[in-house]
Backbone as JSON, one array per atom type, in Angstrom:
{
  "sequence": "MSWKDLRAHIEMLNAPDHQIVTVWHPDAAGEFIATGQGNVRAMVGNARYQLSSGDFVEL",
  "N": [[67.42, -68.97, -87.69], [64.37, -67.53, -86.9], [60.92, -68.43, -87.65], [59.3, -66.17, -87.92], [61.24, -64.18, -88.44], [62.3, -65.19, -90.82], [60.08, -65.03, -92.52], [59.84, -62.21, -92.76], [62.29, -61.72, -93.99], [61.97, -63.05, -96.46], [59.82, -61.57, -97.52], [61.14, -59.15, -97.93], [63.19, -59.86, -99.75], [61.95, -60.92, -102.06], [61.62, -60.21, -105.37], [61.32, -58.81, -108.73], [63.65, -59.64, -110.12], [64.54, -61.65, -108.52], [62.79, -63.89, -107.89], [60.99, -65.6, -105.56], [59.61, -68.74, -105.06], [58.95, -70.84, -103.35], [59.28, -71.44, -99.87], [60.97, -73.05, -97.19], [60.76, -74.09, -93.8], [61.32, -75.27, -90.47], [59.25, -74.52, -88.72], [57.19, -73.64, -90.33], [53.8, -73.25, -91.32], [52.49, -74.38, -93.47], [51.44, -72.39, -95.13], [50.8, -69.39, -97.08], [52.97, -66.74, -98.01], [52.35, -63.44, -98.4], [53.63, -61.18, -100.68], [54.95, -58.17, -102.2], [55.43, -58.97, -104.75], [53.82, -61.09, -105.28], [52.44, -64.24, -104.09], [54.22, -66.5, -101.9], [54.82, -69.84, -101.48], [54.74, -71.68, -98.44], [56.41, -74.25, -96.77], [56.93, -77.09, -94.6], [60.14, -77.88, -93.46], [63.78, -78.09, -93.82], [65.44, -74.95, -93.38], [65.31, -73.02, -96.17], [65.03, -71.61, -99.51], [63.38, -71.53, -102.74], [64.01, -70.36, -105.96], [62.31, -68.95, -108.86], [63.76, -69.8, -111.01], [64.48, -72.32, -110.37], [66.65, -72.73, -108.78], [68.03, -73.38, -105.54], [68.31, -71.8, -102.36], [70.13, -72.04, -99.55], [69.57, -71.47, -96.11]],
  "CA": [[66.51, -67.88, -87.99], [63.01, -67.89, -86.53], [59.94, -68.38, -88.73], [58.9, -64.76, -88.06], [62.34, -63.47, -89.1], [62.4, -65.69, -92.19], [58.97, -64.43, -93.27], [60.23, -60.82, -93.05], [63.41, -61.81, -94.93], [61.39, -63.41, -97.75], [59.05, -60.41, -97.99], [62.1, -58.14, -98.37], [64.0, -60.35, -100.87], [61.19, -61.3, -103.25], [61.66, -59.09, -106.33], [61.23, -59.31, -110.11], [64.89, -60.31, -110.54], [64.87, -62.66, -107.49], [61.45, -64.36, -107.56], [60.96, -66.75, -104.67], [58.35, -69.46, -105.26], [58.67, -71.69, -102.18], [60.2, -71.34, -98.74], [60.84, -74.13, -96.21], [61.24, -73.79, -92.44], [60.75, -76.26, -89.55], [58.04, -74.01, -88.06], [56.19, -73.17, -91.3], [52.49, -73.85, -91.07], [51.84, -74.71, -94.73], [50.67, -71.21, -95.51], [51.4, -68.57, -98.13], [53.47, -65.45, -97.59], [52.0, -62.43, -99.38], [54.67, -60.17, -100.89], [54.64, -57.21, -103.26], [55.64, -59.64, -106.04], [52.97, -62.27, -105.34], [52.5, -65.17, -102.96], [55.28, -67.49, -101.81], [54.33, -71.02, -100.76], [55.54, -72.04, -97.26], [56.36, -75.68, -96.49], [57.73, -77.53, -93.46], [61.4, -78.51, -93.86], [64.98, -77.33, -93.47], [65.34, -73.55, -93.81], [65.83, -72.69, -97.51], [63.97, -71.19, -100.43], [63.6, -71.86, -104.14], [63.7, -69.29, -106.92], [61.55, -69.37, -110.05], [64.72, -70.44, -111.92], [64.69, -73.68, -109.89], [67.78, -72.75, -107.85], [67.75, -73.37, -104.1], [69.18, -70.97, -101.52], [70.12, -72.56, -98.18], [69.64, -70.4, -95.1]],
  "C": [[65.1, -68.34, -87.63], [62.09, -67.79, -87.75], [59.52, -66.93, -88.99], [59.98, -63.97, -88.81], [62.48, -63.91, -90.56], [61.28, -65.11, -93.06], [59.32, -63.0, -93.69], [61.35, -60.79, -94.09], [62.89, -62.11, -96.34], [60.6, -62.24, -98.34], [59.98, -59.34, -98.55], [62.83, -58.58, -99.65], [63.22, -60.61, -102.16], [61.07, -60.09, -104.17], [61.6, -59.66, -107.75], [62.48, -60.06, -110.58], [65.36, -61.38, -109.54], [63.53, -63.22, -106.99], [61.5, -65.66, -106.78], [59.6, -67.43, -104.83], [57.95, -70.3, -104.05], [59.72, -71.43, -101.12], [59.92, -72.48, -97.78], [61.4, -73.66, -94.88], [60.6, -74.83, -91.52], [59.44, -75.82, -88.91], [56.99, -73.47, -89.02], [54.89, -73.93, -91.09], [51.76, -74.18, -92.37], [50.96, -73.59, -95.25], [51.32, -70.53, -96.71], [51.86, -67.27, -97.5], [53.13, -64.47, -98.7], [53.13, -61.4, -99.47], [54.22, -59.22, -101.99], [54.76, -57.82, -104.65], [54.78, -60.89, -106.17], [53.18, -63.16, -104.14], [53.67, -66.13, -103.07], [54.73, -68.63, -100.96], [55.28, -71.35, -99.61], [55.31, -73.51, -96.93], [57.23, -76.0, -95.28], [58.97, -78.25, -93.99], [62.58, -77.69, -93.39], [64.91, -75.94, -94.09], [66.08, -73.32, -95.14], [64.69, -72.13, -98.33], [64.38, -71.52, -101.86], [63.17, -70.69, -105.0], [62.92, -69.84, -108.1], [62.45, -70.05, -111.08], [64.96, -71.91, -111.56], [65.85, -73.8, -108.92], [67.3, -72.7, -106.42], [68.76, -72.5, -103.38], [69.04, -71.5, -100.1], [70.27, -71.39, -97.22], [70.3, -70.89, -93.84]]
}
């Protein structure tokens, strides 16, 4: 999944019952992704994201 596609995916998935706090991708530029539910931190790494519960979701 490209960084652009992952950003769109995160923007769509971030919701009150599925709060994403951090996303990793090899092409992330250490930025924040603004969503309707708040900002998600973007870090360089293998494609995955972390929920506010602490659970990781591999992509």
